[in-house]
C-alpha positions in Angstrom: -5.3 8.3 22.3 -5.3 5.3 20.2 -3.5 2.1 20.5 -0.4 1.3 18.4 -2.0 -1.5 16.2 -5.2 0.7 15.5 -2.6 3.7 14.1 -0.8 1.0 11.8 -4.4 0.1 10.6 -5.5 3.5 10.1 -2.4 4.3 8.2 -2.6 1.1 5.8 -6.3 2.1 5.3 -5.7 5.8 3.5 -2.6 4.4 1.6 -2.3 6.7 -1.1 -3.0 4.6 -5.2 0.8 3.3 -6.0 2.0 5.5 -9.0 3.6 3.6 -12.2 6.3 5.3 -14.8 8.2 4.3 -17.6 11.8 5.1 -17.0 15.8 5.2 -18.2 17.1 1.4 -17.1 19.7 3.7 -16.0 17.6 6.0 -13.1 15.7 2.4 -12.1 18.4 0.9 -9.4 16.8 0.7 -6.0 13.2 0.9 -7.2 10.7 -1.6 -7.6 9.3 -3.0 -11.2 5.5 -2.6 -11.1 4.7 -5.4 -14.1 5.5 -7.9 -15.6 9.0 -7.8 -17.8 8.8 -10.1 -20.8 11.9 -11.5 -22.3 11.6 -9.8 -26.4 14.5 -12.6 -27.8 16.0 -15.9 -26.4 19.1 -14.8 -24.2 21.8 -15.7 -25.6 20.4 -15.3 -29.0 23.0 -18.3 -30.1 24.5 -21.0 -28.4 28.2 -19.7 -26.8 31.2 -20.9 -25.9 32.1 -20.4 -22.0 35.7 -21.4 -22.5 38.4 -20.3 -24.7 39.3 -24.0 -26.7 38.0 -25.6 -29.5 34.6 -26.3 -30.4 33.4 -29.9 -32.0 31.2 -32.7 -32.3 31.0 -34.7 -29.1 30.8 -37.6 -31.3 34.3 -36.8 -32.5 36.2 -36.8 -29.2 38.4 -39.9 -29.7 39.5 -39.3 -33.8 42.3 -36.6 -34.5 40.7 -33.6 -36.2 41.2 -31.1 -38.5 41.6 -27.2 -37.2 39.1 -25.4 -39.6 39.4 -21.7 -38.9 38.6 -19.7 -35.5 35.6 -17.8 -34.0 35.8 -14.9 -31.3 33.4 -13.1 -29.3 31.7 -10.5 -31.6 32.7 -12.1 -35.0 29.2 -11.6 -37.6 30.7 -14.5 -40.1 28.9 -18.0 -39.2 30.7 -21.0 -39.8 29.7 -24.7 -40.0 32.1 -27.6 -39.1 31.8 -31.4 -40.6 32.4 -34.8 -39.0 36.3 -34.9 -38.0 36.7 -31.0 -37.8 36.9 -28.4 -35.1 37.2 -24.8 -34.5 39.4 -22.6 -32.5 37.0 -20.9 -30.4 37.0 -18.0 -27.7 35.0 -17.0 -24.6 31.4 -15.3 -25.7 31.9 -16.6 -29.3 29.0 -18.3 -31.5 29.4 -22.0 -31.6 30.0 -23.0 -35.2 27.2 -24.9 -37.1 27.5 -28.5 -36.5 29.3 -28.0 -32.8 28.0 -29.4 -29.5 31.0 -29.1 -27.2 33.6 -27.2 -26.3 37.3 -28.3 -25.3 39.4 -26.5 -23.0 42.5 -25.6 -24.5 44.7 -26.9 -21.8 43.1 -30.3 -22.3 44.2 -30.7 -26.2 47.4 -31.4 -28.2 48.6 -30.3 -31.5 50.1 -32.7 -33.6 51.5 -32.3 -37.6 48.0 -29.6 -37.4 46.1 -32.1 -35.8 43.8 -31.6 -32.7 44.2 -34.4 -30.3 42.0 -34.0 -27.2 43.0 -35.1 -23.8 40.1 -34.6 -21.7 38.4 -37.9 -19.9 36.1 -35.7 -18.3 34.6 -34.2 -21.7 30.8 -34.6 -21.5 28.5 -33.6 -24.5 27.4 -29.8 -24.4 30.3 -29.0 -21.9 31.4 -25.5 -21.8 28.6 -24.3 -24.3 25.8 -22.0 -23.2 22.7 -22.8 -25.3 20.7 -20.6 -26.7 18.1 -19.3 -24.3 19.5 -21.1 -21.3 19.6 -17.4 -19.7 15.9 -16.5 -20.7 14.0 -17.6 -23.5 11.6 -15.4 -25.7 8.5 -14.8 -24.2 9.0 -16.1 -21.3 8.6 -13.4 -17.9 12.4 -12.5 -17.2 11.3 -10.4 -14.6 8.2 -10.5 -12.1 6.0 -7.3 -11.0 7.0 -6.7 -7.4 11.2 -7.5 -8.2 13.5 -5.1 -6.0 15.7 -3.4 -8.7 19.3 -4.2 -7.0 22.4 -4.2 -9.1 22.3 -7.7 -10.1 18.7 -7.2 -11.3 19.8 -3.9 -13.3 22.6 -6.0 -15.1 20.1 -8.6 -15.7 17.7 -6.6 -17.5 20.1 -5.0 -19.2 21.7 -7.7 -20.6 18.2 -9.5 -21.7 18.0 -5.9 -24.0 16.2 -3.8 -21.9 16.3 0.0 -21.8 13.4 1.0 -20.1 11.4 -0.3 -17.0 8.1 0.3 -15.6 8.3 0.8 -11.8 6.6 2.1 -8.8 7.6 5.9 -8.4 9.1 6.6 -5.2 6.7 9.9 -3.4 7.8 13.4 -3.5 8.8 14.0 0.3 8.8 17.7 2.1 9.9 18.2 5.6 9.2 21.1 7.3 11.3 21.5 10.4 9.7 23.7 13.0 10.8 25.7 16.4 12.2 29.1 17.0 15.2 27.4 19.1 16.7 25.7 15.8 20.2 26.4 14.7 22.0 25.0 11.7 25.0 22.7 12.5 28.4 24.5 12.0 27.3 27.5 13.3 27.7 29.2 16.8 24.7 27.9 19.2 23.2 31.3 20.9 21.4 31.1 24.2 18.4 28.7 24.2 19.3 27.4 20.7 19.6 23.7 19.9 21.4 22.2 16.6 18.4 21.0 14.1 18.8 17.3 13.7 15.8 16.1 12.5 15.7 17.0 8.6 19.2 15.3 8.5 18.3 11.9 9.8 14.8 12.0 8.3 16.7 13.1 4.4 19.2 9.7 5.2 16.7 7.4 6.1 14.5 8.6 3.3 17.6 8.2 0.4 18.5 4.9 2.0 15.1 3.6 0.7 15.7 5.1 -2.4 13.8 8.1 -2.1 15.3 11.2 -3.6 13.0 13.9 -4.2 13.2 15.4 -0.9 12.4 19.2 0.0 13.3 20.4 3.3 11.5 23.4 5.1 11.8 25.5 8.1 9.0 27.7 10.3 9.4 29.5 13.2 6.9 28.5 15.9 4.0 31.2 14.1 1.3 29.6 12.9 0.9 32.0 9.7 4.6 31.4 9.0 3.8 27.7 9.2 0.6 28.0 7.2 2.4 29.3 4.6 5.0 27.2 4.6 2.5 24.1 5.2 0.4 25.4 1.9 3.8 25.0 0.0 4.9 21.9 1.0 1.5 20.1 0.2 1.6 21.4 -3.7 4.4 20.2 -4.5 5.1 17.1 -2.4 3.2 13.7 -1.8 4.2 13.1 1.5 4.5 16.0 4.4 6.9 15.5 7.5 6.4 17.9 9.9 8.5 17.8 13.1 8.0 19.5 16.3 4.8 21.6 17.1 2.5 18.5 17.5 1.8 18.6 21.3 -0.4 21.0 23.5 1.8 23.5 24.3 1.1 27.4 23.9 3.9 27.1 20.7 2.5 23.6 19.1 0.4 25.0 16.3 0.3 21.8 13.7 -2.6 20.3 14.3 -4.5 23.3 14.0 -2.4 24.8 11.1 -3.2 21.5 9.5 -7.0 21.7 9.5 -6.8 25.1 8.5 -5.0 24.0 5.1 -7.5 21.2 4.4 -5.9 18.4 6.1 -8.1 15.8 7.6 -7.0 14.8 10.7 -7.2 10.6 11.3 -5.8 10.5 14.6 -3.4 12.4 17.1 -1.8 10.8 20.0 -0.9 7.5 20.3 -0.3 5.0 23.5 3.4 4.6 23.1 6.7 6.4 24.6 8.3 7.5 22.9 6.5 9.7 20.3 3.0 9.9 21.8 2.0 13.1 20.4 2.1 11.8 16.8 -0.3 13.4 14.3 -1.5 11.8 11.0 -4.0 12.8 8.3 -4.5 13.4 4.7 -5.4 15.8 2.0 -7.3 13.8 -1.2 -4.0 10.9 -1.4 -1.3 13.4 0.1 -0.2 11.9 3.7 0.7 14.2 6.4 2.7 13.1 9.4 3.4 15.6 12.4 6.4 13.9 14.3 7.6 14.9 17.7 10.4 17.2 17.7 12.8 15.5 19.8 14.8 13.5 17.8 14.6 10.2 19.5 11.3 10.2 19.2 11.0 11.6 15.6 13.0 8.8 14.0 11.2 6.3 16.0 8.3 7.3 14.7 9.6 7.5 11.0 10.4 3.6 11.4 7.7 2.4 13.0 4.7 4.2 11.0 6.2 6.7 8.2 8.4 4.1 6.1 6.4 1.2 6.3 3.7 3.6 4.2 6.3 4.8 2.1 7.3 1.5 1.8 3.9 0.2 0.0 3.5 3.1 -1.7 6.7 2.3 -3.6 6.2 -1.6 -3.7 9.1 -2.2 -1.4 9.0 -5.2 1.4 8.8 -3.5 5.0 12.6 -3.5 5.9 11.6 -3.1 9.8 11.7 -6.7 10.2 10.2 -8.3 13.5 11.6 -11.4 15.3 11.7 -12.9 18.6 14.8 -12.4 20.7 16.4 -13.3 24.8 16.2 -10.3 26.9 19.8 -9.7 28.2 18.7 -7.1 31.0 15.5 -6.6 33.2 13.6 -3.7 32.1 10.5 -2.3 34.3 7.8 0.1 32.9 4.2 1.2 33.9 1.5 -0.2 32.0 -0.7 2.0 29.7 1.8 2.9 27.1 3.9 0.7 24.3 7.3 1.0 24.6 10.1 1.3 21.9 13.1 1.0 23.2 16.3 1.9 21.5 18.4 -1.6 21.8 21.2 -3.8 20.4 20.9 -7.0 19.0 23.4 -9.9 19.0 22.3 -12.1 16.4 25.1 -14.8 17.7 23.6 -15.1 21.0 20.3 -14.2 20.4 20.1 -11.6 22.9 18.6 -8.0 22.7 20.2 -5.3 25.3 18.2 -1.8 26.0 20.6 1.0 25.5 21.1 3.8 27.9 19.8 7.3 27.7 16.3 6.2 26.9 15.0 9.9 26.8 13.5 10.9 23.8 15.8 13.8 23.2 19.0 11.8 23.1 20.6 10.5 19.8 23.8 9.3 21.0 22.6 6.1 21.9 20.1 5.7 19.4 23.3 5.5 16.8 24.3 2.9 18.7 20.9 0.8 18.5 20.1 -1.5 15.5 16.9 -2.4 16.8 13.8 -2.0 19.2 12.3 -3.7 22.0 8.8 -3.5 21.5 6.8 -3.8 25.1 3.2 -3.7 24.9 1.2 -1.1 26.8 -0.3 -3.8 28.9 3.3 -5.2 29.8 5.3 -4.4 33.1 8.9 -4.9 31.2 11.0 -7.6 30.8 12.9 -9.8 32.7 16.5 -11.2 31.7 15.9 -14.1 29.9 12.2 -13.3 28.7 11.4 -13.6 24.8 10.8 -9.9 23.9 9.6 -9.0 20.4 12.4 -6.7 18.0 12.1 -4.6 15.4 15.2 -5.1 13.5 16.0 -1.4 11.8 17.4 -1.3 8.5 21.0 0.5 9.7 
């Protein structure tokens, strides 16, 4: 067996080259920009009003002004004003040539057809969005590595980009193995359990922006598993095998993967849960053999699979590490790193290990927002000790 740190380093060393593609902006939400995006023009492309009011020369603010025309958003006809003139203007409209300031409509009076300004706080350039104030032509509008949030998508649309180069999310295949599995919603026969792993893994993948996910099932039979694994390898970048990674009579994942040309990098880690985790590669494809117990499977996903996927898509690691104060004692034997399902109270800075740490139990996992990480040499923790926690992207 290898240590947790050794396993993490092996996966990092075998990370595939990031793939990029130019895609429509409408399909880019949740992805990451792969190269700097330049501004093709000044934004705004003209000086515009940020208020409904009147555009004028600031130097004319203390004298009555003749009102000359109006400018609305979307107008295609330019207008110019001279000294002693002002133009009715609306939000988003271009400033008339010669104007440099906009006074709010609430701060004017009109007497005998002339505009009088009653705004002692008026300053040069007030209520004007200068040309290029958002971004100037030729500047880097968005740097490589930027996460495309809704605001980022809106910004890029607002500066005229309709296609963006991004890191392409990998195609994922999930293979669920086990003769005992039954689909949710159907009656359980004797000896059956409901299949949960594909549901939780698919949900966790979708949360990272990965949507090209294919789910396969296979009974505990080497020939059937080999057929399914070959199909999965042919169509995906990453394969997540669930179950069959231990050393029982019906555990065929490691040997079947080898027969399919997968090079094993490790099998078994000094940790609990998830000791039998398998990792291998075939070319640039990554193959993870996750334990069948749902809690073990999801723990291994967050600690090993998710960082590899985020590396491939340019995302920052969403499992955040920090210290917290243990709210309770927890004892364990030395020899294995323990990942405890836990709840972190941010206001108190305390973390509590949850009940039911067994690897088959998900109810407590559903209440967790972090893991307490107890190193392999540790004998546990006492109430008040500082412990490492990994905050989950829940």
